[in-house]
N, C-alpha and C positions, 0 to 999 in steps of 0.2 A: 157217893161214895160210888168207888169202879170197883170191878170185878175184871182182874189180871192174873198175868204167870212172869213169877220172875225169870228172867231170863242171864241175870249176871248181876256181879258182885261189883260195888265203886269202891276205890280205894283212894287216900291222901296219904301223903304223906305230911302235909300238913295243913292244921286244920284249925277250928277256932277251940279254944278251952272249952267250950260251951258242948263241943260235939267229940269230946274224947270219950272214949270206951263205946259208942254211937258204930251200928252196923248200917248201912245201906246199902240198898240192894237198887238194881235196874227192874220196872216192872214195864208188861207190856201189853196193853190194852187197844183194843180197835184198831189198828194199824198205827199207834203212837208209842210213847213211850218215856216214863217220869223217872227220877232215880226216888226214892223213899226212904224213910228212915225204919229201920226196921223193930219195931215193937215187939214181936211175940215169938220171934225164931224163927221165920221163913227160909228156905232152900231153893237154889234153882230148880225150875221144875213145879214147884207148887202154887197151886192156883190159892189167890189173896185177895182180900178184900183193902184197899186202898181210901183213907180220907185225906181229906183235901184242904185247906186252907188253916182257919182258927181251930177247926176240928181235930187236924193233926197233933196238937200239943194238948188235948183232952190225958193221955195217958200219960204226958210226961208235961207239964205246962213251964218247967225250964228248959227245953229244948227249941232253938229256934229252927225252925222245920217248917213248911205248908203240906208234906206230903209225910202218911204215915203207916205201913201196913199194920193192920189193927186184929186181922184174924184172917187164918186159914183155912181154907174150906175144904169141907170133908166130902162132898156130894153137892151140885149143882137141880133142883127141880125146874123143871118147867121150862121153858124158850131164852 
């Protein structure tokens, strides 16, 4: 899993029927970024937890994606 910050929204005028109604957000982490399906209602500026690979489909097995936002973080303790 990856800790990141939502830095933008991603829009597509055409997409697979399996993706209809799904929100996608740009998440920045460690100088990199990825696009992740938003499963929790995150917004720009939120600190989030992103899961990658097959774990990204745990929240919705029918969603064809390999990155998903699964939590909005309230606070972070430690380094």
